NULUM-797448 format. One record per residue: residue number from 0; y negated, x negated, z negated of N, C-alpha, C in turn. Coordinates in Angstrom, 1 decimal, decimal comma. Layout:
REM NULUM-797448
ATOM    nr      npy      npx      npz     capy     capx     capz      cpy      cpx      cpz
ATOM   NUM        Y        X        Z        Y        X        Z        Y        X        Z
...
REM end
This chain:
REM NULUM-797448
ATOM    nr      npy      npx      npz     capy     capx     capz      cpy      cpx      cpz
ATOM     0     79,1     42,0     59,9     78,1     41,4     59,1     77,1     40,6     59,9
ATOM     1     77,6     39,8     60,7     76,8     38,9     61,5     75,8     39,8     62,4
ATOM     2     76,4     40,9     62,9     75,7     41,8     63,8     74,6     42,4     63,0
ATOM     3     74,7     42,8     61,7     73,7     43,3     61,0     72,6     42,3     60,7
ATOM     4     73,0     41,1     60,4     72,0     40,0     60,1     71,1     39,8     61,4
ATOM     5     71,7     39,8     62,6     71,1     39,5     63,8     70,1     40,7     64,1
ATOM     6     70,6     42,0     63,8     69,7     43,1     64,0     68,5     43,1     63,1
ATOM     7     68,7     42,8     61,9     67,6     42,6     61,0     66,6     41,6     61,4
ATOM     8     67,1     40,5     61,7     66,0     39,4     62,2     65,3     39,8     63,5
ATOM     9     66,0     40,5     64,4     65,3     41,1     65,5     64,2     41,9     65,2
ATOM    10     64,4     42,9     64,2     63,4     43,8     63,8     62,2     43,1     63,0
ATOM    11     62,6     42,1     62,3     61,5     41,3     61,6     60,6     40,7     62,6
ATOM    12     61,1     40,2     63,7     60,3     39,5     64,7     59,6     40,5     65,5
ATOM    13     60,3     41,6     65,9     59,7     42,4     66,9     58,7     43,5     66,3
ATOM    14     58,8     43,8     65,1     57,8     44,8     64,4     56,4     44,3     64,5
ATOM    15     56,2     43,1     64,1     54,8     42,6     64,0     54,3     42,5     65,5
ATOM    16     55,0     42,2     66,5     54,6     42,1     67,8     54,2     43,6     68,2
ATOM    17     55,1     44,5     67,9     54,8     45,8     68,4     53,5     46,4     67,7
ATOM    18     53,4     46,1     66,4     52,3     46,5     65,6     51,0     45,9     66,1
ATOM    19     51,1     44,6     66,6     49,9     44,0     67,0     49,4     44,6     68,4
ATOM    20     50,4     45,1     69,2     50,0     45,8     70,4     49,1     46,9     70,2
ATOM    21     49,3     47,6     69,0     48,5     48,8     68,8     47,1     48,6     68,2
ATOM    22     46,9     47,2     67,9     45,5     47,0     67,3     44,5     46,7     68,5
ATOM    23     43,4     47,3     68,5     42,5     47,0     69,6     41,9     45,6     69,5
ATOM    24     41,8     45,0     70,6     41,3     43,6     70,5     39,8     43,5     70,1
ATOM    25     39,4     42,5     69,5     38,0     42,4     69,0     37,1     42,5     70,3
ATOM    26     36,0     43,1     70,2     35,1     43,3     71,4     34,5     41,9     71,7
ATOM    27     34,3     41,7     73,0     33,8     40,4     73,4     32,4     40,1     72,9
ATOM    28     32,1     38,9     72,6     30,8     38,6     72,1     29,7     39,0     73,1
ATOM    29     28,7     39,7     72,6     27,6     40,1     73,6     26,4     39,2     73,4
ATOM    30     25,8     39,0     74,5     24,5     38,1     74,5     23,4     38,8     73,7
ATOM    31     22,7     38,0     72,9     21,6     38,6     72,1     20,4     38,9     73,1
ATOM    32     20,0     40,2     73,1     19,0     40,6     74,0     17,6     40,5     73,2
ATOM    33     16,8     39,6     73,7     15,5     39,5     72,9     14,4     40,3     73,6
ATOM    34     13,6     41,1     72,8     12,5     41,8     73,6     11,6     40,9     74,2
ATOM    35     11,1     41,4     75,4     10,1     40,6     76,2      8,9     40,4     75,3
ATOM    36      8,4     39,3     75,4      7,2     39,0     74,7      5,9     39,9     75,2
ATOM    37      5,2     40,4     74,3      4,1     41,3     74,6      3,0     40,5     75,2
ATOM    38      2,4     41,1     76,3      1,3     40,5     76,9      0,1     40,4     75,9
ATOM    39     -0,6     39,4     75,9     -1,6     39,2     74,9     -2,7     40,3     75,2
ATOM    40     -3,4     40,7     74,1     -4,4     41,7     74,2     -5,5     41,2     75,0
ATOM    41     -6,2     41,9     75,8     -7,3     41,4     76,5     -8,6     41,1     75,5
ATOM    42     -9,3     40,1     75,9    -10,4     39,8     75,1    -11,6     40,7     75,5
ATOM    43    -12,0     41,5     74,4    -13,0     42,5     74,8    -14,4     42,1     74,1
ATOM    44    -15,4     42,4     74,7    -16,7     42,2     74,2    -17,5     43,6     74,0
ATOM    45    -18,4     43,6     73,0    -19,3     44,8     72,9    -20,7     44,3     73,0
ATOM    46    -21,3     44,3     74,2    -22,5     43,6     74,3    -23,8     44,1     73,6
ATOM    47    -24,6     43,3     73,1    -25,9     43,8     72,5    -26,9     43,9     73,6
ATOM    48    -27,9     44,7     73,4    -29,0     44,8     74,3    -30,3     44,9     73,4
ATOM    49    -31,3     44,2     73,7    -32,7     44,4     73,1    -33,7     44,6     74,2
ATOM    50    -34,8     45,2     73,9    -35,9     45,3     74,8    -37,0     44,4     74,3
ATOM    51    -38,0     44,2     75,2    -39,2     43,4     74,8    -39,9     44,1     73,7
ATOM    52    -40,3     43,3     72,8    -40,9     43,8     71,6    -42,4     44,0     71,8
ATOM    53    -43,0     44,9     71,1    -44,4     45,1     71,2    -45,2     44,0     70,4
ATOM    54    -44,7     43,4     69,4    -45,2     42,5     68,6    -46,4     42,9     68,0
ATOM    55    -46,5     44,2     67,8    -47,8     44,8     67,0    -47,3     45,3     65,6
ATOM    56    -47,9     44,9     64,6    -47,5     45,3     63,4    -47,6     46,8     63,1
ATOM    57    -46,7     47,4     62,7    -46,8     48,9     62,5    -46,6     49,7     63,7
ATOM    58    -46,2     49,1     64,8    -46,1     49,7     66,1    -44,8     49,2     66,8
ATOM    59    -43,7     49,4     66,2    -42,4     49,0     66,8    -42,1     49,7     68,0
ATOM    60    -41,5     49,0     69,0    -41,1     49,5     70,2    -39,6     49,7     70,2
ATOM    61    -39,0     50,9     70,4    -37,6     51,3     70,3    -37,2     52,0     71,5
ATOM    62    -36,0     51,6     72,0    -35,4     52,5     73,1    -34,3     53,4     72,5
ATOM    63    -34,4     54,6     72,7    -33,4     55,6     72,3    -32,4     55,8     73,4
ATOM    64    -31,1     55,6     73,2    -30,2     55,9     74,2    -29,1     56,8     73,7
ATOM    65    -28,7     57,8     74,4    -27,7     58,8     74,0    -26,6     58,9     74,9
ATOM    66    -25,3     58,9     74,5    -24,2     59,1     75,3    -23,9     60,6     75,3
ATOM    67    -23,6     61,2     76,4    -23,1     62,6     76,6    -21,7     62,3     77,3
ATOM    68    -20,8     62,3     76,3    -19,4     61,9     76,9    -18,7     63,1     77,3
ATOM    69    -18,3     64,0     76,5    -17,6     65,3     76,8    -18,2     66,4     75,9
ATOM    70    -17,7     67,6     75,9    -18,2     68,6     75,0    -19,5     69,2     75,5
ATOM    71    -20,2     69,7     74,4    -21,4     70,5     74,7    -22,6     69,7     74,3
ATOM    72    -23,8     70,2     74,8    -25,1     69,6     74,5    -25,4     69,9     73,0
ATOM    73    -25,9     68,9     72,3    -26,4     69,1     70,9    -27,9     69,6     70,9
ATOM    74    -28,1     70,9     70,8    -29,5     71,4     71,0    -30,4     70,9     69,8
ATOM    75    -29,8     70,5     68,7    -30,7     70,0     67,6    -31,4     68,7     68,0
ATOM    76    -30,6     67,8     68,8    -31,3     66,7     69,2    -32,2     66,9     70,5
ATOM    77    -31,6     67,7     71,3    -32,3     67,9     72,7    -33,7     68,6     72,4
ATOM    78    -33,6     69,6     71,6    -34,8     70,3     71,3    -35,9     69,5     70,5
ATOM    79    -35,4     68,6     69,7    -36,3     67,7     69,0    -37,0     66,7     70,0
ATOM    80    -36,2     66,1     70,9    -36,8     65,2     71,9    -37,8     65,9     72,7
ATOM    81    -37,6     67,2     73,1    -38,5     67,9     73,9    -39,8     68,3     73,2
ATOM    82    -39,6     68,8     72,0    -40,7     69,4     71,1    -41,5     68,2     70,8
ATOM    83    -41,0     67,1     70,4    -41,8     65,9     69,9    -42,3     65,0     71,0
ATOM    84    -41,8     65,3     72,3    -42,1     64,5     73,4    -41,8     63,1     73,3
ATOM    85    -40,6     62,9     72,9    -39,9     61,5     72,7    -39,1     61,2     73,9
ATOM    86    -39,4     60,1     74,6    -38,6     59,6     75,8    -37,4     59,0     75,3
ATOM    87    -36,3     59,2     76,2    -35,0     58,6     75,8    -34,2     58,5     77,1
ATOM    88    -33,2     57,6     77,1    -32,3     57,4     78,2    -31,0     58,0     77,8
ATOM    89    -30,5     58,9     78,7    -29,3     59,6     78,5    -28,2     59,2     79,4
ATOM    90    -27,0     58,8     78,9    -26,0     58,3     79,7    -24,9     59,4     79,8
ATOM    91    -24,7     60,0     81,0    -23,9     61,3     81,2    -22,6     60,9     82,0
ATOM    92    -21,5     61,6     81,6    -20,2     61,5     82,4    -20,3     62,7     83,3
ATOM    93    -19,5     62,6     84,3    -19,3     63,7     85,3    -18,7     64,9     84,5
ATOM    94    -17,8     64,7     83,6    -17,2     65,8     82,9    -18,3     66,5     82,1
ATOM    95    -19,2     65,7     81,4    -20,2     66,5     80,7    -21,2     67,2     81,6
ATOM    96    -21,6     66,6     82,7    -22,5     67,3     83,6    -22,0     68,7     84,1
ATOM    97    -20,6     68,7     84,3    -20,1     70,0     84,9    -20,1     71,0     83,9
ATOM    98    -20,0     70,7     82,5    -20,0     71,7     81,4    -21,3     72,2     80,9
ATOM    99    -22,4     71,3     81,3    -23,7     71,6     80,6    -24,8     71,7     81,6
ATOM   100    -24,7     72,7     82,5    -25,8     72,8     83,5    -27,2     73,1     82,9
ATOM   101    -27,2     73,9     81,9    -28,5     74,3     81,3    -29,2     73,0     80,7
ATOM   102    -28,4     72,1     80,0    -29,0     70,9     79,4    -29,5     69,9     80,6
ATOM   103    -28,7     69,9     81,7    -29,1     69,1     82,9    -30,4     69,6     83,4
ATOM   104    -30,5     70,9     83,4    -31,8     71,5     83,9    -33,1     71,1     83,1
ATOM   105    -32,8     71,1     81,7    -33,9     70,6     80,8    -34,2     69,1     81,1
ATOM   106    -33,2     68,3     81,3    -33,5     66,9     81,6    -34,3     66,8     82,9
ATOM   107    -33,9     67,6     83,9    -34,6     67,4     85,2    -36,0     68,0     85,2
ATOM   108    -36,2     69,0     84,3    -37,6     69,5     84,1    -38,5     68,7     83,3
ATOM   109    -38,0     67,6     82,7    -38,9     66,7     81,9    -38,7     65,3     82,4
ATOM   110    -39,1     65,0     83,6    -38,8     63,6     84,2    -39,5     62,5     83,4
ATOM   111    -40,6     63,0     82,8    -41,4     62,0     82,0    -40,8     61,6     80,7
ATOM   112    -39,9     62,4     80,3    -39,2     62,1     79,0    -37,7     61,4     79,3
ATOM   113    -37,0     61,9     80,2    -35,6     61,6     80,3    -35,3     60,7     81,5
ATOM   114    -34,6     59,6     81,2    -34,0     58,8     82,2    -32,5     59,1     82,1
ATOM   115    -31,9     59,4     83,2    -30,4     59,7     83,2    -29,7     58,6     83,9
ATOM   116    -28,7     58,1     83,2    -27,9     57,0     83,7    -26,4     57,3     83,6
ATOM   117    -25,6     56,4     84,1    -24,2     56,6     84,3    -23,3     56,2     83,2
ATOM   118    -22,5     57,2     82,6    -21,5     57,0     81,6    -20,1     57,1     82,1
ATOM   119    -19,9     57,1     83,5    -18,6     57,2     84,0    -18,1     58,6     84,4
ATOM   120    -17,0     58,5     85,2    -16,5     59,8     85,7    -15,7     60,6     84,5
ATOM   121    -14,8     59,9     83,9    -13,8     60,6     83,0    -13,9     60,0     81,6
ATOM   122    -14,9     59,2     81,2    -15,1     58,6     80,0    -13,9     57,7     79,7
ATOM   123    -13,6     56,8     80,5    -12,5     55,8     80,4    -13,1     54,4     80,3
ATOM   124    -12,6     53,6     79,3    -13,2     52,4     79,0    -13,1     51,4     80,3
ATOM   125    -14,2     50,7     80,6    -14,2     49,9     81,7    -13,6     48,5     81,5
ATOM   126    -12,3     48,5     81,4    -11,5     47,3     81,1    -10,4     47,2     82,1
ATOM   127    -10,3     46,0     82,7     -9,4     45,8     83,8     -7,9     45,7     83,4
ATOM   128     -7,7     45,3     82,2     -6,3     45,2     81,6     -5,9     46,4     80,8
ATOM   129     -4,7     46,9     81,1     -4,3     48,1     80,3     -4,3     47,9     78,8
ATOM   130     -4,9     48,7     78,1     -5,0     48,6     76,6     -5,4     49,9     76,0
ATOM   131     -5,4     50,0     74,7     -6,0     51,2     74,0     -7,1     50,8     73,2
ATOM   132     -8,3     51,5     73,3     -9,4     51,2     72,5     -9,8     52,5     71,8
ATOM   133     -9,8     52,5     70,4    -10,0     53,7     69,7     -9,1     54,8     70,1
ATOM   134     -7,9     54,4     70,7     -6,9     55,4     71,1     -7,1     56,0     72,4
ATOM   135     -8,1     55,3     73,2     -8,4     55,8     74,5     -7,8     54,7     75,6
ATOM   136     -7,0     55,2     76,5     -6,4     54,3     77,5     -7,6     53,7     78,4
ATOM   137     -7,5     52,4     78,5     -8,6     51,7     79,4     -8,3     52,1     80,8
ATOM   138     -9,2     51,8     81,7     -9,0     52,0     83,2     -7,8     51,2     83,7
ATOM   139     -7,7     49,9     83,2     -6,4     49,2     83,5     -6,4     48,4     84,7
ATOM   140     -7,4     48,5     85,6     -7,3     47,8     86,8     -8,7     47,7     87,4
ATOM   141     -9,1     46,7     88,3    -10,4     46,7     88,9    -10,6     48,0     89,7
ATOM   142     -9,5     48,4     90,5     -9,7     49,6     91,3    -10,2     50,8     90,5
ATOM   143     -9,4     50,9     89,2     -9,7     52,1     88,3    -11,2     52,0     87,8
ATOM   144    -11,6     50,8     87,3    -12,9     50,6     86,9    -13,9     51,1     88,0
ATOM   145    -13,7     50,6     89,1    -14,7     51,0     90,2    -14,8     52,5     90,4
ATOM   146    -13,5     53,2     90,3    -13,5     54,6     90,4    -14,3     55,3     89,3
ATOM   147    -14,2     54,8     88,1    -14,8     55,3     86,9    -16,3     55,2     87,2
ATOM   148    -16,8     54,1     87,6    -18,2     53,9     87,8    -18,7     54,6     89,0
ATOM   149    -18,1     54,6     90,2    -18,5     55,3     91,3    -18,4     56,7     91,3
ATOM   150    -17,4     57,3     90,6    -17,2     58,7     90,3    -18,3     59,3     89,6
ATOM   151    -18,7     58,6     88,5    -19,8     59,0     87,6    -21,0     59,1     88,4
ATOM   152    -21,4     58,0     89,2    -22,6     58,1     90,0    -22,6     59,3     91,0
ATOM   153    -21,5     59,5     91,6    -21,4     60,5     92,7    -21,7     61,9     92,1
ATOM   154    -21,1     62,0     90,9    -21,4     63,3     90,2    -22,9     63,6     89,8
ATOM   155    -23,5     62,4     89,4    -25,0     62,5     89,1    -25,8     62,9     90,3
ATOM   156    -25,6     62,3     91,4    -26,2     62,6     92,6    -26,0     64,0     93,1
ATOM   157    -24,8     64,4     93,0    -24,3     65,8     93,4    -25,1     66,9     92,4
ATOM   158    -25,4     66,5     91,2    -26,2     67,4     90,3    -27,6     67,3     90,5
ATOM   159    -28,2     66,5     91,5    -29,5     66,4     91,7    -30,3     65,4     90,9
ATOM   160    -29,5     64,5     90,4    -30,1     63,4     89,5    -30,3     62,2     90,5
ATOM   161    -31,3     61,4     90,2    -31,5     60,2     91,1    -30,4     59,2     90,8
ATOM   162    -30,0     58,5     91,8    -28,9     57,5     91,8    -29,2     56,5     90,5
ATOM   163    -28,1     56,4     89,7    -28,3     55,5     88,5    -28,4     54,0     88,7
ATOM   164    -29,0     53,3     87,8    -29,1     51,9     87,9    -28,4     51,2     86,6
ATOM   165    -28,2     51,9     85,6    -27,6     51,4     84,4    -26,1     52,1     84,3
ATOM   166    -25,3     51,3     83,7    -23,9     51,8     83,3    -23,6     51,5     82,0
ATOM   167    -23,0     52,5     81,2    -22,4     52,2     80,0    -21,0     52,9     79,9
ATOM   168    -20,0     52,1     79,7    -18,6     52,6     79,6    -18,3     53,2     78,4
ATOM   169    -17,3     54,0     78,5    -16,6     54,6     77,2    -16,3     53,5     76,2
ATOM   170    -16,7     53,7     74,9    -16,4     52,8     73,8    -17,4     51,6     73,8
ATOM   171    -18,2     51,4     74,9    -19,2     50,3     75,0    -18,4     49,0     74,9
ATOM   172    -17,1     48,9     75,2    -16,4     47,7     75,2    -15,9     47,4     76,6
ATOM   173    -15,9     46,1     76,9    -15,4     45,6     78,3    -14,7     44,3     78,2
ATOM   174    -14,0     44,0     79,2    -13,5     42,6     79,4    -14,5     41,9     80,4
ATOM   175    -14,6     40,6     80,4    -15,6     39,9     81,1    -15,5     40,1     82,7
ATOM   176    -14,2     40,2     83,1    -14,0     40,5     84,5    -14,6     41,8     85,0
ATOM   177    -14,5     42,8     84,2    -15,0     44,2     84,5    -16,5     44,0     84,5
ATOM   178    -17,1     43,3     83,5    -18,6     43,2     83,6    -19,1     42,6     84,9
ATOM   179    -18,4     41,4     85,3    -18,8     40,9     86,5    -18,7     41,8     87,7
ATOM   180    -17,6     42,6     87,8    -17,4     43,5     88,9    -18,5     44,7     88,9
ATOM   181    -18,8     45,2     87,7    -19,8     46,2     87,6    -21,3     45,8     88,0
ATOM   182    -21,5     44,5     87,6    -22,7     43,9     88,0    -22,8     43,6     89,5
ATOM   183    -21,7     43,3     90,0    -21,7     43,1     91,5    -21,9     44,4     92,3
ATOM   184    -21,7     45,5     91,5    -21,9     46,8     92,2    -23,3     47,2     92,1
ATOM   185    -24,2     46,4     91,5    -25,6     46,6     91,4    -26,1     47,2     90,1
ATOM   186    -25,2     47,4     89,1    -25,6     48,0     87,8    -25,9     46,9     86,7
ATOM   187    -26,9     47,3     85,9    -27,1     46,7     84,6    -26,2     47,4     83,6
ATOM   188    -25,7     46,7     82,7    -24,8     47,2     81,7    -25,5     47,3     80,4
ATOM   189    -25,5     48,6     79,8    -26,3     48,9     78,6    -25,4     48,7     77,4
ATOM   190    -25,8     47,6     76,6    -25,3     47,4     75,3    -26,3     48,2     74,4
ATOM   191    -26,2     47,8     73,1    -27,2     48,3     72,1    -27,3     47,3     71,0
ATOM   192    -28,3     47,6     70,1    -28,4     46,8     68,9    -28,3     47,6     67,6
ATOM   193    -28,4     48,9     67,7    -28,3     49,7     66,4    -27,3     50,9     66,8
ATOM   194    -26,2     50,8     66,1    -25,2     52,0     66,3    -25,6     53,1     65,3
ATOM   195    -26,2     54,0     65,8    -26,9     55,1     65,0    -26,0     56,1     64,4
ATOM   196    -25,0     56,5     65,1    -24,2     57,6     64,4    -22,7     57,3     64,3
ATOM   197    -22,2     56,0     64,6    -20,9     55,8     64,5    -20,0     56,5     65,4
ATOM   198    -20,5     56,7     66,6    -19,5     57,7     67,5    -19,7     59,1     67,2
ATOM   199    -20,9     59,5     66,5    -21,0     60,8     66,1    -20,1     61,2     64,9
ATOM   200    -19,6     60,2     64,2    -18,6     60,5     63,1    -19,2     60,3     61,7
ATOM   201    -20,4     59,8     61,7    -21,0     59,6     60,4    -21,7     60,8     59,9
ATOM   202    -22,0     60,9     58,5    -22,7     62,0     57,9    -24,2     62,1     58,3
ATOM   203    -24,8     63,1     58,0    -26,2     63,2     58,4    -27,1     62,2     57,7
ATOM   204    -26,9     62,0     56,5    -27,8     61,1     55,6    -27,6     59,7     56,1
ATOM   205    -26,5     59,1     56,3    -26,3     57,8     56,7    -26,8     57,6     58,2
ATOM   206    -26,6     58,5     59,0    -27,1     58,6     60,4    -28,6     58,5     60,4
ATOM   207    -29,3     59,3     59,6    -30,7     59,3     59,6    -31,2     57,9     59,1
ATOM   208    -30,6     57,4     58,0    -31,0     56,1     57,6    -30,8     55,0     58,6
ATOM   209    -29,7     54,9     59,3    -29,4     53,9     60,3    -30,5     53,9     61,4
ATOM   210    -30,7     55,1     62,0    -31,7     55,2     63,1    -33,1     54,9     62,7
ATOM   211    -33,4     55,5     61,5    -34,8     55,3     61,0    -35,1     53,8     60,7
ATOM   212    -34,1     52,9     60,5    -34,3     51,5     60,2    -34,5     50,7     61,4
ATOM   213    -34,5     51,4     62,7    -34,7     50,6     63,9    -35,9     49,8     63,8
ATOM   214    -35,9     48,5     64,3    -37,0     47,6     64,4    -37,5     47,4     65,8
ATOM   215    -38,6     46,6     65,8    -39,2     46,4     67,1    -38,2     45,7     68,0
ATOM   216    -38,0     46,2     69,2    -37,1     45,6     70,2    -35,7     46,2     70,1
ATOM   217    -35,4     47,1     69,2    -34,0     47,6     69,1    -33,7     48,7     70,2
ATOM   218    -32,5     48,7     70,5    -31,9     49,8     71,5    -30,9     50,5     70,5
ATOM   219    -31,1     51,8     70,3    -30,3     52,7     69,4    -29,3     53,4     70,3
ATOM   220    -28,1     53,4     69,9    -27,0     54,1     70,5    -26,7     55,4     69,6
ATOM   221    -26,8     56,6     70,1    -26,3     57,8     69,4    -25,6     58,7     70,4
ATOM   222    -25,2     59,8     70,1    -24,5     60,8     70,9    -25,2     62,2     70,9
ATOM   223    -25,2     62,8     72,0    -25,8     64,1     72,2    -24,9     65,2     72,6
ATOM   224    -23,6     65,0     72,3    -22,5     65,8     72,8    -21,7     66,4     71,8
ATOM   225    -22,1     66,4     70,6    -21,2     66,9     69,4    -22,1     67,8     68,5
ATOM   226    -22,4     69,0     69,0    -23,2     70,0     68,2    -22,7     70,4     66,9
ATOM   227    -21,4     70,2     66,7    -20,8     70,7     65,4    -20,6     69,6     64,4
ATOM   228    -21,0     68,4     64,7    -20,9     67,2     63,8    -22,2     67,1     63,0
ATOM   229    -22,1     66,6     61,7    -23,2     66,5     60,9    -24,1     65,5     61,3
ATOM   230    -23,6     64,4     62,1    -24,4     63,3     62,5    -25,6     63,8     63,4
ATOM   231    -25,5     64,9     64,2    -26,6     65,3     64,9    -27,9     65,8     64,2
ATOM   232    -27,6     66,3     63,0    -28,7     66,6     62,1    -29,4     65,5     61,6
ATOM   233    -28,6     64,4     61,4    -29,4     63,1     61,0    -30,1     62,4     62,1
ATOM   234    -29,6     62,6     63,2    -30,3     62,0     64,5    -31,6     62,7     64,7
ATOM   235    -31,6     64,1     64,5    -32,9     64,8     64,8    -33,9     64,4     63,7
ATOM   236    -33,4     64,3     62,5    -34,4     63,9     61,4    -35,0     62,5     61,6
ATOM   237    -34,1     61,6     62,0    -34,5     60,2     62,2    -35,6     60,1     63,4
ATOM   238    -35,4     60,8     64,3    -36,5     60,8     65,4    -37,8     61,2     64,9
ATOM   239    -37,9     62,1     64,1    -39,1     62,6     63,5    -39,6     61,5     62,5
ATOM   240    -38,8     60,9     61,7    -39,1     59,8     60,9    -39,7     58,6     61,6
ATOM   241    -39,1     58,2     62,7    -39,7     57,1     63,5    -41,0     57,4     64,1
ATOM   242    -41,1     58,6     64,7    -42,3     59,0     65,2    -43,5     58,9     64,2
ATOM   243    -43,2     59,4     62,9    -44,2     59,4     61,9    -44,7     57,9     61,5
ATOM   244    -43,7     57,0     61,7    -44,1     55,6     61,4    -44,8     54,9     62,5
ATOM   245    -45,1     55,7     63,6    -45,9     55,2     64,7    -45,0     54,4     65,7
ATOM   246    -43,8     54,6     65,8    -42,9     54,0     66,7    -43,3     54,3     68,1
ATOM   247    -43,2     53,4     69,0    -43,3     53,5     70,5    -42,0     53,8     71,0
ATOM   248    -41,7     54,9     71,7    -40,4     55,1     72,3    -40,4     54,8     73,7
ATOM   249    -39,5     54,1     74,3    -39,5     53,8     75,7    -38,1     54,0     76,2
ATOM   250    -38,0     54,2     77,5    -36,7     54,3     78,2    -36,5     53,0     78,9
ATOM   251    -35,1     52,8     79,2    -34,7     51,4     79,6    -35,4     51,1     80,9
ATOM   252    -35,7     52,0     81,7    -36,3     51,7     83,0    -37,8     51,3     82,8
ATOM   253    -38,3     51,5     81,7    -39,7     51,2     81,5    -40,1     49,9     80,9
ATOM   254    -39,1     49,0     80,6    -39,4     47,9     79,8    -38,4     46,7     80,0
ATOM   255    -38,8     45,5     79,9    -37,8     44,4     80,1    -36,8     44,4     79,0
ATOM   256    -35,7     43,8     79,3    -34,6     43,7     78,4    -33,8     42,5     78,5
ATOM   257    -33,0     42,2     77,4    -32,0     41,2     77,4    -30,8     41,6     76,9
ATOM   258    -29,6     41,4     77,6    -28,3     41,7     77,2    -27,4     40,6     77,1
ATOM   259    -26,5     40,7     76,3    -25,4     39,7     76,0    -24,4     39,7     77,2
ATOM   260    -23,6     38,6     77,3    -22,5     38,5     78,1    -22,7     38,8     79,6
ATOM   261    -24,0     38,4     80,1    -24,4     38,5     81,5    -24,4     39,9     81,9
ATOM   262    -24,7     40,9     80,9    -24,7     42,2     81,3    -26,0     42,8     82,0
ATOM   263    -27,1     41,9     81,9    -28,3     42,3     82,6    -28,9     41,1     83,4
ATOM   264    -28,2     40,0     83,4    -28,8     38,9     84,2    -28,8     39,2     85,7
REM end
């Protein structure tokens, strides 16, 4: 009897111990991994540019500037400029030059109308810090900004275009350090005062209204590389509207100017 009681007691003690051996131990506490803090977004500026006014009532002076980013030439705009003998400043990228030799020939055949300036090599925003602007990755370093500027200029000279004196980066946004570096390279940086076509994304009617509202001393920014967009129709109509009002059209090289953020000082 005592043997039975002892055996039972032994089982009561040993079973929990054996059972406990089969239970996995609790995982060790792990350190909380916190995500690294995000680098602050770079401070970007979108400089304005104005030209010297005529100060003559009914005779506004306006500088038309066009970006030729990528894609094809918009013949609706180009043919209007040539037919109406309207001067303009065209900012071209190396990529656009390569794809549009016929349009480049028209520019070079009309030196009294067209001033050709630098829009960069690959249409990359001239910002020293890595960031996205309208979904476009910035250059991200001073070296990359320099390559964007110098590559664009080299392509222009190779195409028979005089060396440029103005630069306008993709998206027209910059950080202040990039502005200083581009200015040190000998360039004036072209802002604007009237956004004519919203990156060529606006409709024809609103584009025409915006550009036709340009006042004495304004610098208008539009695009000449989106022939399938409705905005181009509005641009062409606005050019005729402005001319009918007696507007004096000038190129950037022909007139004094004032730019924000030390872009032209």
